[in-house]
C-alpha positions in Angstrom: 0.0 0.4 -0.2 1.3 3.6 -0.7 1.6 5.7 2.3 2.1 4.3 5.9 -0.3 1.8 7.8 -1.4 2.7 11.0 -0.6 0.1 13.9 -2.4 0.3 17.4 0.0 0.0 20.4 -2.1 0.6 23.1 -4.9 2.9 24.7 -4.8 3.9 28.3 -8.0 5.3 30.0 -6.8 7.6 32.8 -8.2 8.9 36.4 -7.3 11.0 39.4 -6.9 7.5 41.2 -6.6 4.7 38.5 -5.8 3.9 34.9 -6.5 1.0 32.5 -4.5 -0.1 29.7 -5.1 -2.6 26.8 -2.0 -3.4 24.7 -2.4 -4.3 21.1 0.2 -6.5 18.9 0.8 -6.6 15.7 -1.1 -8.9 13.5 -3.9 -10.5 14.8 -5.6 -9.6 18.2 -8.7 -10.8 20.0 -10.6 -9.2 22.7 -13.2 -11.7 24.0 -15.2 -12.5 27.0 -18.2 -12.4 29.0 -21.2 -9.8 27.6 -21.0 -6.5 29.2 -17.5 -6.1 30.5 -16.5 -3.2 27.7 -15.6 -4.8 24.6 -18.2 -2.9 22.5 -17.3 0.3 24.3 -13.4 -0.2 23.5 -14.2 -0.2 19.9 -16.0 3.1 20.4 -13.3 4.6 22.4 -10.8 3.9 19.6 -13.2 5.4 17.0 -13.6 8.5 19.4 -9.6 8.5 19.7 -9.5 8.9 15.7 -11.7 11.8 15.7 -15.1 11.0 16.8 -17.2 13.6 18.1 -18.6 11.9 21.0 -18.3 8.8 23.5 -20.9 6.9 25.0 -21.7 7.3 28.6 -21.7 4.2 30.6 -21.3 4.2 34.5 -17.7 2.1 34.2 -16.5 5.4 32.5 -17.2 7.8 35.4 -13.8 7.6 37.4 -11.8 8.6 34.1 -11.2 11.8 32.7 -9.2 11.2 29.5 -7.4 8.8 27.3 -4.1 8.2 25.5 -3.8 6.2 22.5 -0.3 4.9 21.1 0.1 4.1 17.5 2.8 3.9 14.7 3.3 4.4 11.3 6.6 2.1 11.3 9.2 1.2 14.0 10.7 4.8 13.6 7.4 7.0 13.4 5.7 6.3 16.8 3.1 8.8 18.1 0.9 9.3 21.1 -2.6 11.2 21.1 -4.1 12.3 24.4 -7.8 13.6 24.6 -10.4 14.2 27.4 -13.3 11.9 27.6 -15.5 14.9 27.1 -14.0 15.4 24.0 -12.6 18.2 22.3 -8.9 18.7 20.5 -6.3 16.6 20.8 -2.3 16.6 22.2 -0.3 15.1 19.7 3.0 13.5 21.5 6.0 11.9 19.2 7.3 8.7 21.2 11.2 8.1 20.7 13.6 5.9 22.0 14.6 8.6 24.7 10.7 9.0 25.8 7.9 11.6 24.7 9.0 14.7 23.0 7.4 17.7 22.6 3.6 17.8 22.2 1.3 19.9 19.8 -2.2 20.4 19.7 -4.7 18.9 16.9 -7.9 20.3 16.1 -10.5 18.1 16.2 -12.5 19.5 13.3 -11.4 18.4 9.9 -9.9 21.4 7.4 -8.8 20.4 3.9 -5.3 20.1 3.1 -4.0 21.1 6.6 -2.4 18.6 9.0 -2.9 20.6 12.3 -6.2 18.4 13.0 -6.3 14.5 13.7 -7.9 13.9 10.5 -5.3 15.7 8.3 -2.6 14.4 10.5 -3.6 10.6 10.0 -4.1 11.3 6.1 -1.2 12.9 5.4 0.7 9.9 7.3 -1.2 7.1 4.8 -1.2 9.3 1.7 -4.7 10.7 1.4 -4.2 14.2 2.4 -5.8 16.8 -0.2 -8.2 14.5 -1.3 -11.6 15.5 -2.5 -14.9 13.2 -2.6 -18.3 13.5 -4.4 -20.9 15.2 -1.9 -23.8 15.5 -3.9 -24.4 13.9 -7.7 -27.3 16.3 -8.7 -25.2 19.2 -7.8 -21.8 18.0 -8.6 -20.4 19.4 -5.7 -17.5 18.0 -3.7 -15.9 17.7 -0.1 -13.0 17.3 1.5 -12.2 13.8 2.5 -11.8 13.4 6.3 -10.7 10.8 8.2 -14.3 10.1 9.5 -15.1 9.0 6.0 -12.3 5.9 6.4 -12.9 5.4 10.2 -16.5 3.7 9.3 -14.8 1.2 6.8 -12.0 -0.1 9.5 -13.9 0.4 12.7 -17.0 -1.9 12.5 -19.2 -1.6 15.4 -21.6 -4.3 16.5 -24.7 -2.4 15.2 -23.0 -1.9 11.9 -21.5 -5.5 11.0 -25.0 -7.0 11.4 -27.2 -4.2 9.6 -29.0 -5.3 6.7 -27.6 -2.7 4.3 -24.6 -2.2 2.3 -21.4 -2.2 4.2 -20.1 0.9 2.5 -23.2 3.0 3.4 -25.1 4.3 6.4 -28.7 5.0 6.4 -28.4 8.2 6.0 -29.2 8.9 2.1 -27.7 12.4 2.2 -24.5 11.0 3.0 -24.6 8.2 0.9 -22.9 9.6 -2.4 -19.6 10.7 0.2 -19.4 6.9 1.5 -19.5 5.3 -2.1 -17.3 7.6 -3.5 -14.6 7.2 -0.3 -14.6 3.3 -1.3 -14.1 4.6 -5.1 -11.3 6.2 -4.1 -9.5 3.5 -2.1 -10.3 0.9 -4.9 -8.8 3.3 -7.8 -6.7 5.8 -6.2 -8.4 8.7 -7.8 -10.3 11.3 -6.1 -13.5 13.6 -7.4 -11.4 16.8 -7.5 -11.8 17.3 -11.2 -15.8 17.5 -10.7 -16.8 21.1 -11.3 -20.0 22.0 -9.5 -23.0 22.8 -12.1 -26.1 24.6 -11.5 -28.8 21.7 -11.8 -32.4 21.4 -11.2 -34.1 20.3 -7.9 -34.8 16.9 -8.0 -38.6 16.1 -7.9 -39.1 14.7 -4.5 -43.0 13.3 -5.2 -42.0 9.7 -5.0 -40.3 10.1 -1.8 -42.8 12.1 -0.2 -45.4 9.9 -1.2 -43.7 6.7 0.3 -42.8 8.8 3.7 -46.6 9.8 3.9 -47.5 6.2 3.5 -44.9 5.5 6.2 -46.1 8.3 8.5 -49.9 6.9 8.2 -49.3 3.4 9.0 -47.0 4.6 12.0 -49.1 7.1 13.4 -52.3 4.5 13.2 -49.9 2.2 15.2 -49.6 4.9 17.6 -53.0 5.7 17.8 -53.6 2.2 18.5 -51.5 2.2 21.6 -53.2 4.8 23.2 -50.6 6.5 25.1 -48.3 9.5 24.1 -44.7 9.8 24.3 -44.3 12.0 27.6 -46.3 9.2 29.3 -44.2 6.3 27.9 -40.9 8.4 28.9 -42.5 8.7 32.3 -43.4 4.8 32.3 -39.7 3.8 31.4 -38.4 5.8 34.2 -40.6 4.3 36.5 -39.7 0.9 35.2 -36.2 1.4 35.4 -36.3 2.3 39.2 -38.3 -0.7 39.6 -35.1 -2.8 37.6 -32.9 -1.2 39.8 -34.7 -2.3 42.8 -35.4 -5.5 41.9 -31.6 -5.8 41.0 -30.5 -5.1 44.2 -32.9 -7.6 45.5 -32.1 -10.0 43.4 -28.7 -9.3 44.3 -29.2 -9.8 48.0 -30.8 -13.0 47.7 -28.2 -14.1 45.2 -25.7 -13.1 48.0 -27.3 -15.2 50.3 -27.9 -18.4 48.3 -23.9 -17.8 47.8 -23.3 -18.3 51.3 -25.8 -20.8 52.0 -24.0 -23.1 49.0 -20.3 -22.2 50.4 -21.6 -23.2 53.7 -22.9 -26.5 52.4 -19.5 -26.9 50.6 -17.8 -26.4 53.8 -20.2 -28.9 55.5 -19.3 -31.3 52.5 -15.6 -30.9 52.7 -15.6 -31.6 56.1 -17.9 -34.9 56.1 -15.5 -36.0 53.2 -12.4 -35.1 55.7 -13.7 -37.4 58.6 -14.8 -40.0 55.6 -10.9 -39.6 54.4 -9.5 -40.1 58.0 -11.8 -43.1 58.7 -10.8 -44.7 55.6 -7.1 -44.3 56.7 -7.5 -45.5 60.2 -9.0 -49.0 58.9 -6.2 -49.2 56.7 -3.7 -48.6 59.8 -5.4 -51.0 61.9 -5.4 -53.7 59.3 -1.3 -53.0 58.8 -1.3 -53.2 62.6 -2.9 -56.6 63.1 -0.3 -57.8 60.4 2.3 -56.4 62.9 1.0 -57.9 65.9 1.0 -61.1 64.0 4.6 -61.0 63.3 5.4 -59.9 66.8 3.7 -63.1 68.0 5.8 -65.4 65.4 8.8 -63.4 66.8 8.2 -64.0 70.3 7.8 -67.9 69.7 11.0 -68.2 68.1 12.7 -65.9 70.9 11.0 -67.9 73.7 12.5 -71.2 72.0 15.8 -70.2 71.9 15.5 -68.8 75.3 14.1 -72.2 77.0 16.4 -74.4 75.1 19.5 -72.3 75.8 19.0 -72.4 79.6 18.2 -76.1 79.8 21.5 -76.9 77.8 23.2 -74.6 80.2 22.0 -74.9 83.5 19.5 -78.1 83.7 20.2 -81.2 81.8 22.7 -82.6 78.9 20.8 -81.7 75.7 21.7 -81.7 72.1 23.4 -78.4 71.5 21.0 -75.5 70.3 23.6 -73.9 68.2 25.1 -76.8 66.3 22.9 -80.0 67.3 25.9 -81.6 68.4 24.8 -84.6 71.1 26.0 -84.7 74.8 28.8 -87.5 74.0 30.1 -85.4 71.0 30.1 -82.0 72.9 33.3 -80.5 73.7 32.6 -78.6 77.0 36.3 -77.7 77.7 36.8 -75.9 74.1 35.0 -72.9 73.2 32.3 -73.6 70.6 31.4 -71.2 67.7 28.5 -69.6 69.5 28.2 -68.5 73.2 25.0 -70.2 74.4 24.8 -67.6 77.4 25.0 -64.8 75.1 22.6 -65.8 72.8 20.2 -66.6 75.6 21.0 -63.4 77.0 20.5 -61.7 73.5 17.0 -63.5 73.2 15.8 -62.2 76.4 16.9 -58.7 75.6 14.8 -59.1 72.2 12.1 -60.6 73.5 12.0 -57.6 76.2 12.0 -55.4 73.5 9.1 -56.7 71.4 6.8 -57.1 74.4 7.2 -53.3 74.9 6.9 -52.8 71.0 3.4 -54.9 71.5 2.2 -52.7 74.4 3.1 -49.6 72.4 1.1 -51.2 69.5 -1.5 -52.3 71.2 -2.1 -48.6 73.2 -1.9 -47.3 69.5 -4.5 -49.4 68.5 -6.8 -48.6 71.3 -6.1 -44.7 70.6 -7.1 -45.5 66.7 -10.4 -47.3 67.9 -11.4 -44.4 70.1 -10.5 -41.8 67.4 -12.8 -44.3 64.9 -15.7 -43.8 67.3 -15.2 -40.1 67.7 -15.0 -39.6 63.9 -18.4 -41.4 63.3 -20.2 -39.2 66.2 -18.8 -36.0 64.3 -19.3 -37.1 60.9 -23.0 -38.1 61.6 -23.4 -34.4 63.1 -21.6 -32.7 60.0 -23.6 -35.0 57.6 -27.0 -34.2 59.4 -26.0 -30.3 59.0 -25.2 -30.6 55.4 -28.4 -32.2 54.8 -30.1 -29.5 56.6 -28.2 -26.9 54.7 -28.7 -29.0 51.5 -32.6 -29.0 52.1 -32.8 -25.3 53.3 -30.9 -24.2 49.6 -33.5 -26.6 47.6 -36.7 -25.7 49.7 -36.5 -22.0 50.3 -33.6 -20.1 49.0 -33.1 -21.5 45.7 -36.8 -20.8 44.8 -36.6 -17.5 46.0 -33.9 -16.7 43.5 -35.7 -18.1 40.6 -38.5 -15.8 41.5 -36.4 -12.9 41.6 -34.8 -13.4 38.2 -38.4 -14.3 37.0 -39.6 -11.0 38.3 -36.7 -8.9 36.9 -37.1 -10.5 33.3 -40.7 -9.5 33.3 -39.8 -6.0 34.1 -36.9 -5.9 31.6 -39.4 -7.5 28.8 -42.0 -4.6 29.8 -39.4 -2.2 29.7 -38.3 -3.1 26.4 -41.9 -3.1 25.0 -42.5 0.4 26.5 -39.1 1.5 24.6 -40.1 0.1 21.5 -43.2 2.2 21.4 -41.0 5.3 22.3 -38.7 4.2 19.3 -41.8 4.6 17.2 -42.5 8.1 18.1 -38.9 9.2 17.5 -39.4 7.4 14.0 -42.1 9.4 13.2 -40.4 12.6 14.4 -37.3 11.8 12.0 -40.0 11.1 8.9 -41.5 14.1 9.5 -38.2 16.2 9.6 -37.1 14.3 6.4 -40.4 15.1 4.8 -40.2 18.7 5.7 -36.6 18.7 4.1 -37.9 17.2 0.9 -40.4 19.7 0.5 -37.9 22.4 1.6 -35.7 20.9 -1.4 -38.9 21.2 -4.0 -39.2 24.8 -3.2 -35.8 25.7 -3.8 -34.7 27.4 -7.2 -34.5 24.8 -9.9 -31.0 23.9 -10.9 -29.5 22.5 -14.2 -28.6 18.8 -13.9 -24.8 17.8 -13.7 -24.7 14.3 -15.0 -21.8 13.2 -12.8 -21.6 9.6 -12.7 -21.6 8.0 -9.4 -20.9 4.0 -8.3 -17.8 2.0 -8.2 -16.5 1.0 -11.6 -17.0 -2.0 -12.9 -13.5 -3.4 -13.0 -12.6 -2.4 -9.6 -15.8 -3.7 -8.1 -15.4 -7.1 -9.9 -12.0 -7.1 -8.9 -12.9 -6.5 -5.0 -15.7 -9.3 -5.3 -13.4 -11.8 -6.8 -11.0 -11.1 -3.5 -14.1 -11.4 -1.1 -15.3 -14.5 -3.0 -11.4 -15.7 -2.3 -12.0 -15.1 1.6 -15.3 -16.5 1.9 -14.3 -19.8 0.3 -10.7 -19.9 2.6 -13.2 -19.1 5.4 -15.6 -22.7 4.2 -18.4 -20.1 3.8 -21.6 -22.5 2.6 -21.9 -22.6 -1.1 -20.0 -21.8 -3.9 -19.2 -18.2 -3.0 -19.9 -16.5 -6.3 -19.8 -12.9 -5.4 -20.5 -10.0 -7.1 -21.3 -6.3 -6.8 -25.3 -5.0 -7.4 -24.7 -1.4 -8.3 -28.6 -0.6 -8.0 -28.5 -1.7 -4.2 -25.0 -1.0 -3.7 -24.2 -4.2 -1.9 -22.8 -7.9 -2.9 -24.8 -10.7 -4.0 -23.3 -14.1 -3.0 -24.4 -17.2 -4.8 -27.5 -15.2 -6.2 -28.9 -14.5 -2.7 -28.4 -10.4 -1.9 -26.2 -10.3 1.3 -28.7 -8.1 3.1 -31.4 -10.7 2.7 -29.5 -13.1 5.0 -29.7 -14.0 8.6 -27.7 -11.2 11.3 -25.0 -13.5 11.4 -24.0 -14.2 7.9 -24.8 -10.5 7.3 -22.1 -10.2 9.7 -19.7 -12.4 8.7 -19.7 -11.4 5.2 -19.5 -7.7 6.3 -16.3 -8.9 7.9 -15.3 -10.4 4.7 -16.0 -7.2 2.6 -14.3 -5.1 5.3 -11.1 -7.6 5.0 -11.3 -7.6 1.4 -11.3 -3.8 0.9 -7.9 -3.6 3.2 -6.5 -6.8 1.2 -7.3 -5.5 -2.4 -5.6 -2.0 -1.4 -2.5 -3.9 -0.1 -2.1 -5.9 -3.4 -2.8 -2.9 -5.5 -0.7 -0.6 -3.8 -3.2 1.8 -3.1 -3.7 3.8 0.2 -5.5 2.3 3.3 -5.0 2.9 6.8 -3.7 -0.5 7.1 -5.9 -1.9 10.1 -9.3 -2.9 10.8 -11.4 -3.5 13.9 -14.5 -5.5 13.9 -16.9 -6.3 16.8 -18.8 -9.6 16.7 -18.3 -10.9 13.1 -19.0 -14.3 14.4 -22.3 -13.1 15.7 -23.9 -16.7 14.3 -22.1 -18.6 16.6 -23.7 -17.1 19.9 -26.5 -15.1 18.7 -28.2 -17.0 15.5 -31.0 -16.0 13.5 -32.6 -18.0 11.2 -31.8 -21.5 9.4 -28.7 -20.0 7.7 -27.0 -19.0 11.0 -28.1 -22.4 12.6 -26.7 -24.1 9.6 -23.4 -22.1 9.9 -22.8 -23.1 13.5 -22.2 -27.0 12.1 -19.3 -25.7 10.2 -15.6 -25.3 10.6 -16.2 -21.6 9.6 -14.9 -20.2 13.2 -11.6 -22.2 13.1 -11.2 -21.2 9.5 -11.6 -17.6 10.2 -8.9 -17.7 12.8 -6.7 -19.7 10.5 -7.0 -17.4 7.8 -6.4 -14.2 9.9 -3.3 -15.8 11.1 -1.8 -17.1 7.8 -2.8 -13.6 6.1 -2.5 -10.6 8.6 0.4 -11.7 10.9 2.4 -9.2 9.1 2.2 -6.0 7.5 -1.5 -5.4 8.7 -3.4 -5.2 12.1 -6.6 -7.0 12.7 -8.3 -6.4 16.0 -11.3 -8.7 16.4 -13.9 -8.5 19.1 -15.7 -11.3 20.3 -18.1 -13.2 22.9 -16.5 -16.5 22.2 -12.9 -17.3 22.6 -10.9 -18.4 19.7 -9.9 -22.1 19.2 -6.9 -22.6 21.8 -4.8 -23.9 18.8 -4.3 -20.1 17.7 -3.5 -18.8 21.5 0.0 -18.8 20.4 -0.5 -17.3 17.1 -2.3 -14.0 18.3 -2.6 -11.7 21.1 -5.5 -12.6 23.2 -7.1 -10.7 26.0 -10.1 -12.0 27.9 -12.4 -10.3 29.9 -14.0 -12.5 32.7 -16.5 -10.6 34.5 -15.1 -12.4 37.4 -13.1 -10.3 40.1 -11.2 -13.4 41.7 -10.1 -14.6 38.1 -8.0 -12.7 35.4 -9.2 -9.5 34.2 -12.9 -8.3 35.0 -13.3 -6.5 32.2 -12.1 -2.8 30.4 -12.6 -0.5 33.0 
């Protein structure tokens, strides 16, 4: 790619008494884990640090005042931008081997051809400064290319990745010409600065007005059937939210009590298990001691025999020698024998006394073990009764309370969602009415002469991009033959004869990811300017939130594994891919990518982003 690529290094959130950092590596990065841990907020924060106007308010953000984001355009071209989370301008700091350099101010507002703003600074680095893109087809007007035009093509939020519309366009029809012109610029390297604005005739908006009037009529009818006004619904939402907060507190209290009871039951179980283990150990010891007593008895009999026969030989009557077996007539009493009978008898007596002492100690030990066994049996019975009591209490009283609290909480959540949906209908009606008035104002403007400016993507470029996307989908083992072409009318891709936007949201997400990666790879292959990194939130949506038969069928494939395998093979160098997902990537890739896991567990790993 001409120009330099952006490689993120880290983003840091700073507060008066705390800071939190997320590190990024070159190549493939995956941020995954439990829901509500700040994964989607991370994507929004990076977009904000690249010039976004505002950052969503979440409760976890409150203790933090600003953010720093470090990135580079190569090993010797490292930078850091600082910005207040409330918004406003940026502070740009060069990063060298010796530390941070002298900072400079960057404006948030884009200005054409200038590098004193965040947009111009980034565009200059990636080779897209001073470019212009079409603003209005009918008027033939152009606008300066801003990094914000590129940001939505490289930082794909969760709501956008599953959107049914074109991956290149938003729902703002007024902005669509500029959005499509941005893609054309990336695919061709040619901007629209040569277009000359011409006075054109104002378009006839009668058909749009008729359609909007029809939609307004339907919405008004639905709103009328509800029988509620917007202020009333807003009040209901506030009350339901208060109820939710109260029920959440109650549910947490009941859950806390349940957790304590479960912990107590676990302690009692472990104590019972400890008594059982000790009892088994004692039984094993008693068996061994019984065998030892038998050995001692045999030794005593042997030593007693030696003691008695030796005494008889030495002091009582003539008898065969207990050592060599010689008969009395053949004994040489005047000569020394090989053994001293008296010494042997004395040794046997001493050994016998020792064994008697050991037997006494062994019997005492056995007695103590039997006494301990009786105590263990009594203690086990007591603890087991307490365990059964705790288990019965959990099953009969605490668990039903938790289930009931969760059920009530879910009911209020559903009710709040219904009321919010009704409020959204009012908001849609207001937007349609505003759009209707805009069209009326356009019809009342002075007639202008048509410019005849051609819009859309060139056939050759769109075909080449389609081939790149097809190659990616095949590498992922996407279902079907993966024949891809660009529909100029709908300005979206058709896959195996079926419009991309008509599929389930899971397939829309994965195909949106393929389009995003395909655009970056195409620019890289054609040496065309591109930021050089992409960040996608929930491209594998079909695996944890399927919609329809197509998404469910996708779960039975190896697409997830092939997806990560492809990223590791194709984007470990010269580009950077950041994936945000609920599910972990396959373990086989852990050492081939940078993995950050949010556990939502205070006792294990990293709880969340903030």
